[in-house]
matplotlib code that plots the C-alpha trace (Angstrom):
import matplotlib.pyplot as plt

x = [-11.6, -11.1, -11.9, -9.3, -6.7, -7.5, -7.2, -3.9, -2.5, -3.6, -2.0, 1.3, 1.2, 0.5, 3.2, 5.9, 5.0, 4.6, 7.2, 5.6, 5.8, 2.6, 1.1, 0.3, 1.9, 2.9, -0.7, -1.9, 0.8, 0.0, -3.7, -2.8, -0.6, -3.5, -6.0, -3.8, -2.2, 0.9, 0.9, 3.2, 5.8, 8.0, 8.1, 8.3, 10.4, 7.5]
y = [11.9, 15.1, 13.4, 10.7, 13.3, 15.2, 12.1, 11.1, 14.6, 14.4, 11.0, 12.3, 15.4, 13.2, 10.7, 13.5, 14.2, 10.6, 9.5, 6.7, 3.0, 1.4, -0.7, -4.3, -4.2, -7.9, -8.9, -6.8, -8.1, -11.7, -11.1, -9.5, -12.5, -14.9, -12.9, -12.3, -15.7, -15.8, -12.1, -11.0, -13.8, -11.9, -8.8, -10.2, -12.9, -15.3]
z = [-12.8, -10.9, -7.6, -8.3, -9.2, -6.0, -3.9, -5.6, -4.9, -1.3, -0.8, -2.3, 0.0, 3.1, 2.2, 2.3, 5.9, 7.0, 9.5, 11.5, 10.3, 9.2, 12.0, 11.4, 8.0, 8.2, 8.8, 5.9, 3.6, 4.4, 3.7, 0.4, -0.5, 0.3, -1.6, -4.7, -4.7, -7.0, -8.0, -5.2, -5.5, -8.0, -5.9, -2.4, -0.8, 0.1]

ax = plt.figure().add_subplot(projection="3d")
ax.plot(x, y, z, "-o")
ax.set_aspect("equal")
plt.show()
């Protein structure tokens, strides 16, 4: 549990400094939509 909390805190800290857009996000999003078919429909305009 402490490792997960440390990882979560690190991600929160890094996300405050993140300024660049995520590369290949459309490709990753389409793969997630295929893998989790139907789960993203309510959240995304697919």
